[in-house]
PyMOL CGO cylinders between C-alpha atoms (Angstrom):
from pymol import cmd
from pymol.cgo import CYLINDER

trace = [
    CYLINDER, -10.11, 9.25, 33.39, -6.27, 7.89, 34.12, 0.3, 1, 1, 1, 1, 1, 1,
    CYLINDER, -6.27, 7.89, 34.12, -5.63, 5.11, 36.32, 0.3, 1, 1, 1, 1, 1, 1,
    CYLINDER, -5.63, 5.11, 36.32, -5.28, 7.33, 39.71, 0.3, 1, 1, 1, 1, 1, 1,
    CYLINDER, -5.28, 7.33, 39.71, -9.07, 9.13, 39.09, 0.3, 1, 1, 1, 1, 1, 1,
    CYLINDER, -9.07, 9.13, 39.09, -10.15, 5.59, 38.59, 0.3, 1, 1, 1, 1, 1, 1,
    CYLINDER, -10.15, 5.59, 38.59, -8.36, 3.92, 41.52, 0.3, 1, 1, 1, 1, 1, 1,
    CYLINDER, -8.36, 3.92, 41.52, -9.92, 6.72, 43.49, 0.3, 1, 1, 1, 1, 1, 1,
    CYLINDER, -9.92, 6.72, 43.49, -13.16, 6.51, 41.95, 0.3, 1, 1, 1, 1, 1, 1,
    CYLINDER, -13.16, 6.51, 41.95, -13.21, 3.11, 43.04, 0.3, 1, 1, 1, 1, 1, 1,
    CYLINDER, -13.21, 3.11, 43.04, -12.26, 3.60, 46.73, 0.3, 1, 1, 1, 1, 1, 1,
    CYLINDER, -12.26, 3.60, 46.73, -14.70, 6.40, 47.09, 0.3, 1, 1, 1, 1, 1, 1,
    CYLINDER, -14.70, 6.40, 47.09, -17.48, 3.91, 45.66, 0.3, 1, 1, 1, 1, 1, 1,
    CYLINDER, -17.48, 3.91, 45.66, -16.58, 1.42, 48.37, 0.3, 1, 1, 1, 1, 1, 1,
    CYLINDER, -16.58, 1.42, 48.37, -16.42, 3.62, 51.21, 0.3, 1, 1, 1, 1, 1, 1,
    CYLINDER, -16.42, 3.62, 51.21, -20.06, 5.09, 50.00, 0.3, 1, 1, 1, 1, 1, 1,
    CYLINDER, -20.06, 5.09, 50.00, -21.33, 1.31, 49.99, 0.3, 1, 1, 1, 1, 1, 1,
    CYLINDER, -21.33, 1.31, 49.99, -19.64, 0.91, 53.43, 0.3, 1, 1, 1, 1, 1, 1,
    CYLINDER, -19.64, 0.91, 53.43, -21.80, 4.01, 54.53, 0.3, 1, 1, 1, 1, 1, 1,
    CYLINDER, -21.80, 4.01, 54.53, -24.69, 2.84, 52.85, 0.3, 1, 1, 1, 1, 1, 1,
    CYLINDER, -24.69, 2.84, 52.85, -24.16, 5.94, 50.72, 0.3, 1, 1, 1, 1, 1, 1,
    CYLINDER, -24.16, 5.94, 50.72, -26.50, 4.94, 48.16, 0.3, 1, 1, 1, 1, 1, 1,
    CYLINDER, -26.50, 4.94, 48.16, -26.43, 7.73, 46.26, 0.3, 1, 1, 1, 1, 1, 1,
    CYLINDER, -26.43, 7.73, 46.26, -22.52, 8.02, 46.10, 0.3, 1, 1, 1, 1, 1, 1,
    CYLINDER, -22.52, 8.02, 46.10, -22.38, 4.13, 45.76, 0.3, 1, 1, 1, 1, 1, 1,
    CYLINDER, -22.38, 4.13, 45.76, -24.20, 3.95, 42.70, 0.3, 1, 1, 1, 1, 1, 1,
    CYLINDER, -24.20, 3.95, 42.70, -22.39, 7.31, 41.41, 0.3, 1, 1, 1, 1, 1, 1,
    CYLINDER, -22.39, 7.31, 41.41, -19.58, 5.03, 39.19, 0.3, 1, 1, 1, 1, 1, 1,
    CYLINDER, -19.58, 5.03, 39.19, -22.03, 3.19, 36.78, 0.3, 1, 1, 1, 1, 1, 1,
    CYLINDER, -22.03, 3.19, 36.78, -23.31, 4.34, 33.63, 0.3, 1, 1, 1, 1, 1, 1,
    CYLINDER, -23.31, 4.34, 33.63, -27.19, 4.38, 33.15, 0.3, 1, 1, 1, 1, 1, 1,
    CYLINDER, -27.19, 4.38, 33.15, -26.98, 1.48, 30.96, 0.3, 1, 1, 1, 1, 1, 1,
    CYLINDER, -26.98, 1.48, 30.96, -24.79, -0.83, 33.30, 0.3, 1, 1, 1, 1, 1, 1,
    CYLINDER, -24.79, -0.83, 33.30, -25.20, -4.30, 33.90, 0.3, 1, 1, 1, 1, 1, 1,
    CYLINDER, -25.20, -4.30, 33.90, -24.01, -6.19, 36.76, 0.3, 1, 1, 1, 1, 1, 1,
    CYLINDER, -24.01, -6.19, 36.76, -23.68, -10.11, 37.26, 0.3, 1, 1, 1, 1, 1, 1,
    CYLINDER, -23.68, -10.11, 37.26, -24.04, -12.68, 39.62, 0.3, 1, 1, 1, 1, 1, 1,
    CYLINDER, -24.04, -12.68, 39.62, -22.35, -15.68, 38.64, 0.3, 1, 1, 1, 1, 1, 1,
    CYLINDER, -22.35, -15.68, 38.64, -23.33, -17.87, 41.54, 0.3, 1, 1, 1, 1, 1, 1,
    CYLINDER, -23.33, -17.87, 41.54, -27.29, -16.88, 41.22, 0.3, 1, 1, 1, 1, 1, 1,
    CYLINDER, -27.29, -16.88, 41.22, -27.61, -16.56, 37.84, 0.3, 1, 1, 1, 1, 1, 1,
    CYLINDER, -27.61, -16.56, 37.84, -28.60, -13.27, 38.20, 0.3, 1, 1, 1, 1, 1, 1,
    CYLINDER, -28.60, -13.27, 38.20, -27.84, -10.26, 36.05, 0.3, 1, 1, 1, 1, 1, 1,
    CYLINDER, -27.84, -10.26, 36.05, -29.16, -6.96, 36.71, 0.3, 1, 1, 1, 1, 1, 1,
    CYLINDER, -29.16, -6.96, 36.71, -29.33, -4.00, 34.22, 0.3, 1, 1, 1, 1, 1, 1,
    CYLINDER, -29.33, -4.00, 34.22, -29.38, -0.44, 34.33, 0.3, 1, 1, 1, 1, 1, 1,
    CYLINDER, -29.38, -0.44, 34.33, -27.77, 1.75, 37.15, 0.3, 1, 1, 1, 1, 1, 1,
    CYLINDER, -27.77, 1.75, 37.15, -31.38, 2.77, 38.56, 0.3, 1, 1, 1, 1, 1, 1,
    CYLINDER, -31.38, 2.77, 38.56, -32.12, -1.17, 39.09, 0.3, 1, 1, 1, 1, 1, 1,
    CYLINDER, -32.12, -1.17, 39.09, -28.60, -2.40, 40.55, 0.3, 1, 1, 1, 1, 1, 1,
    CYLINDER, -28.60, -2.40, 40.55, -29.14, 0.85, 42.90, 0.3, 1, 1, 1, 1, 1, 1,
    CYLINDER, -29.14, 0.85, 42.90, -32.80, -0.44, 43.74, 0.3, 1, 1, 1, 1, 1, 1,
    CYLINDER, -32.80, -0.44, 43.74, -31.01, -4.26, 44.31, 0.3, 1, 1, 1, 1, 1, 1,
    CYLINDER, -31.01, -4.26, 44.31, -29.32, -3.09, 46.63, 0.3, 1, 1, 1, 1, 1, 1,
    CYLINDER, -29.32, -3.09, 46.63, -31.44, -0.50, 48.41, 0.3, 1, 1, 1, 1, 1, 1,
    CYLINDER, -31.44, -0.50, 48.41, -34.39, -2.98, 49.06, 0.3, 1, 1, 1, 1, 1, 1,
    CYLINDER, -34.39, -2.98, 49.06, -31.29, -6.03, 50.24, 0.3, 1, 1, 1, 1, 1, 1,
    CYLINDER, -31.29, -6.03, 50.24, -32.62, -6.39, 54.00, 0.3, 1, 1, 1, 1, 1, 1,
    CYLINDER, -32.62, -6.39, 54.00, -29.43, -7.48, 55.50, 0.3, 1, 1, 1, 1, 1, 1,
    CYLINDER, -29.43, -7.48, 55.50, -26.71, -5.02, 57.37, 0.3, 1, 1, 1, 1, 1, 1,
    CYLINDER, -26.71, -5.02, 57.37, -23.72, -5.05, 55.31, 0.3, 1, 1, 1, 1, 1, 1,
    CYLINDER, -23.72, -5.05, 55.31, -20.19, -4.17, 55.89, 0.3, 1, 1, 1, 1, 1, 1,
    CYLINDER, -20.19, -4.17, 55.89, -17.72, -3.40, 53.19, 0.3, 1, 1, 1, 1, 1, 1,
    CYLINDER, -17.72, -3.40, 53.19, -13.56, -3.87, 53.56, 0.3, 1, 1, 1, 1, 1, 1,
    CYLINDER, -13.56, -3.87, 53.56, -11.61, -3.45, 50.40, 0.3, 1, 1, 1, 1, 1, 1,
    CYLINDER, -11.61, -3.45, 50.40, -8.35, -5.94, 50.44, 0.3, 1, 1, 1, 1, 1, 1,
    CYLINDER, -8.35, -5.94, 50.44, -6.79, -4.62, 47.31, 0.3, 1, 1, 1, 1, 1, 1,
    CYLINDER, -6.79, -4.62, 47.31, -7.82, -2.93, 43.62, 0.3, 1, 1, 1, 1, 1, 1,
    CYLINDER, -7.82, -2.93, 43.62, -5.79, -3.37, 41.10, 0.3, 1, 1, 1, 1, 1, 1,
    CYLINDER, -5.79, -3.37, 41.10, -6.31, -2.82, 37.56, 0.3, 1, 1, 1, 1, 1, 1,
    CYLINDER, -6.31, -2.82, 37.56, -5.46, -0.25, 34.51, 0.3, 1, 1, 1, 1, 1, 1,
    CYLINDER, -5.46, -0.25, 34.51, -6.87, 1.67, 31.61, 0.3, 1, 1, 1, 1, 1, 1,
    CYLINDER, -6.87, 1.67, 31.61, -10.70, -0.28, 31.56, 0.3, 1, 1, 1, 1, 1, 1,
    CYLINDER, -10.70, -0.28, 31.56, -10.60, -3.23, 33.72, 0.3, 1, 1, 1, 1, 1, 1,
    CYLINDER, -10.60, -3.23, 33.72, -10.19, -2.96, 37.49, 0.3, 1, 1, 1, 1, 1, 1,
    CYLINDER, -10.19, -2.96, 37.49, -10.44, -5.71, 40.26, 0.3, 1, 1, 1, 1, 1, 1,
    CYLINDER, -10.44, -5.71, 40.26, -11.44, -4.96, 43.78, 0.3, 1, 1, 1, 1, 1, 1,
    CYLINDER, -11.44, -4.96, 43.78, -10.95, -7.96, 46.79, 0.3, 1, 1, 1, 1, 1, 1,
    CYLINDER, -10.95, -7.96, 46.79, -13.14, -7.24, 49.38, 0.3, 1, 1, 1, 1, 1, 1,
    CYLINDER, -13.14, -7.24, 49.38, -14.32, -8.81, 52.44, 0.3, 1, 1, 1, 1, 1, 1,
    CYLINDER, -14.32, -8.81, 52.44, -18.20, -7.97, 52.30, 0.3, 1, 1, 1, 1, 1, 1,
    CYLINDER, -18.20, -7.97, 52.30, -20.00, -8.76, 55.70, 0.3, 1, 1, 1, 1, 1, 1,
    CYLINDER, -20.00, -8.76, 55.70, -23.74, -9.56, 55.86, 0.3, 1, 1, 1, 1, 1, 1,
    CYLINDER, -23.74, -9.56, 55.86, -25.14, -9.61, 59.56, 0.3, 1, 1, 1, 1, 1, 1,
    CYLINDER, -25.14, -9.61, 59.56, -21.75, -9.91, 60.73, 0.3, 1, 1, 1, 1, 1, 1,
    CYLINDER, -21.75, -9.91, 60.73, -20.80, -12.78, 58.15, 0.3, 1, 1, 1, 1, 1, 1,
    CYLINDER, -20.80, -12.78, 58.15, -17.77, -12.69, 55.88, 0.3, 1, 1, 1, 1, 1, 1,
    CYLINDER, -17.77, -12.69, 55.88, -18.00, -13.70, 52.13, 0.3, 1, 1, 1, 1, 1, 1,
    CYLINDER, -18.00, -13.70, 52.13, -14.74, -13.24, 50.45, 0.3, 1, 1, 1, 1, 1, 1,
    CYLINDER, -14.74, -13.24, 50.45, -15.77, -11.22, 47.25, 0.3, 1, 1, 1, 1, 1, 1,
    CYLINDER, -15.77, -11.22, 47.25, -13.51, -10.40, 43.93, 0.3, 1, 1, 1, 1, 1, 1,
    CYLINDER, -13.51, -10.40, 43.93, -15.32, -7.71, 41.55, 0.3, 1, 1, 1, 1, 1, 1,
    CYLINDER, -15.32, -7.71, 41.55, -14.63, -6.93, 38.06, 0.3, 1, 1, 1, 1, 1, 1,
    CYLINDER, -14.63, -6.93, 38.06, -15.42, -3.91, 36.91, 0.3, 1, 1, 1, 1, 1, 1,
    CYLINDER, -15.42, -3.91, 36.91, -15.01, -2.67, 33.03, 0.3, 1, 1, 1, 1, 1, 1,
    CYLINDER, -15.01, -2.67, 33.03, -15.10, 1.13, 32.40, 0.3, 1, 1, 1, 1, 1, 1,
    CYLINDER, -15.10, 1.13, 32.40, -16.63, 2.77, 29.32, 0.3, 1, 1, 1, 1, 1, 1,
    CYLINDER, -16.63, 2.77, 29.32, -16.03, 6.79, 29.33, 0.3, 1, 1, 1, 1, 1, 1,
    CYLINDER, -16.03, 6.79, 29.33, -14.97, 6.76, 32.99, 0.3, 1, 1, 1, 1, 1, 1,
    CYLINDER, -14.97, 6.76, 32.99, -17.71, 4.94, 34.25, 0.3, 1, 1, 1, 1, 1, 1,
    CYLINDER, -17.71, 4.94, 34.25, -18.65, 0.98, 35.11, 0.3, 1, 1, 1, 1, 1, 1,
    CYLINDER, -18.65, 0.98, 35.11, -20.23, -0.30, 31.96, 0.3, 1, 1, 1, 1, 1, 1,
    CYLINDER, -20.23, -0.30, 31.96, -20.01, -3.99, 33.73, 0.3, 1, 1, 1, 1, 1, 1,
    CYLINDER, -20.01, -3.99, 33.73, -19.47, -5.58, 36.52, 0.3, 1, 1, 1, 1, 1, 1,
    CYLINDER, -19.47, -5.58, 36.52, -19.25, -9.18, 37.61, 0.3, 1, 1, 1, 1, 1, 1,
    CYLINDER, -19.25, -9.18, 37.61, -19.18, -10.26, 41.70, 0.3, 1, 1, 1, 1, 1, 1,
    CYLINDER, -19.18, -10.26, 41.70, -18.04, -13.80, 42.60, 0.3, 1, 1, 1, 1, 1, 1,
    CYLINDER, -18.04, -13.80, 42.60, -18.84, -14.56, 46.19, 0.3, 1, 1, 1, 1, 1, 1,
    CYLINDER, -18.84, -14.56, 46.19, -16.64, -17.27, 48.00, 0.3, 1, 1, 1, 1, 1, 1,
    CYLINDER, -16.64, -17.27, 48.00, -17.55, -18.21, 51.88, 0.3, 1, 1, 1, 1, 1, 1,
    CYLINDER, -17.55, -18.21, 51.88, -14.54, -19.12, 54.27, 0.3, 1, 1, 1, 1, 1, 1,
    CYLINDER, -14.54, -19.12, 54.27, -13.61, -22.67, 54.84, 0.3, 1, 1, 1, 1, 1, 1,
    CYLINDER, -13.61, -22.67, 54.84, -11.85, -24.53, 57.20, 0.3, 1, 1, 1, 1, 1, 1,
    CYLINDER, -11.85, -24.53, 57.20, -7.43, -24.94, 56.61, 0.3, 1, 1, 1, 1, 1, 1,
    CYLINDER, -7.43, -24.94, 56.61, -6.80, -28.19, 55.66, 0.3, 1, 1, 1, 1, 1, 1,
    CYLINDER, -6.80, -28.19, 55.66, -4.68, -30.30, 57.93, 0.3, 1, 1, 1, 1, 1, 1,
    CYLINDER, -4.68, -30.30, 57.93, -2.25, -31.89, 54.80, 0.3, 1, 1, 1, 1, 1, 1,
    CYLINDER, -2.25, -31.89, 54.80, -1.03, -28.36, 54.02, 0.3, 1, 1, 1, 1, 1, 1,
    CYLINDER, -1.03, -28.36, 54.02, -0.22, -27.40, 57.76, 0.3, 1, 1, 1, 1, 1, 1,
    CYLINDER, -0.22, -27.40, 57.76, 3.16, -27.29, 57.37, 0.3, 1, 1, 1, 1, 1, 1,
    CYLINDER, 3.16, -27.29, 57.37, 3.09, -25.32, 54.19, 0.3, 1, 1, 1, 1, 1, 1,
    CYLINDER, 3.09, -25.32, 54.19, 1.20, -22.57, 54.82, 0.3, 1, 1, 1, 1, 1, 1,
    CYLINDER, 1.20, -22.57, 54.82, 1.14, -19.21, 57.05, 0.3, 1, 1, 1, 1, 1, 1,
    CYLINDER, 1.14, -19.21, 57.05, -2.24, -17.97, 59.06, 0.3, 1, 1, 1, 1, 1, 1,
    CYLINDER, -2.24, -17.97, 59.06, -3.63, -14.76, 57.60, 0.3, 1, 1, 1, 1, 1, 1,
    CYLINDER, -3.63, -14.76, 57.60, -6.36, -12.65, 58.50, 0.3, 1, 1, 1, 1, 1, 1,
    CYLINDER, -6.36, -12.65, 58.50, -7.86, -10.78, 55.92, 0.3, 1, 1, 1, 1, 1, 1,
    CYLINDER, -7.86, -10.78, 55.92, -11.35, -10.23, 57.70, 0.3, 1, 1, 1, 1, 1, 1,
]
cmd.load_cgo(trace, "trace")
């Protein structure tokens, strides 16, 4: 798969995630894919288990992609994942093999207040 096709597959994955289309969302993964959540210390093995873990998750989720970057077998997506109206800033690193995701790591971060000490150095952005 070339980079344009991979980027399109990733966008389709995130669009399907946002639409709660669990079959389309998980079509990007190999059967033996692994998903890691470092903050919680969880590893989920197999596309079937990854899909089920998301299906049974009770919160209302929305996905807003900020950008997708990468090339070859490694791609990074920055996104805002909103659970029941509360945003979480997420970086997803996906490693591909034979055109499918073999390993994904997702890092989550909560928003935090602006620091007054650097107010004169920054401009306000609204990624959500």
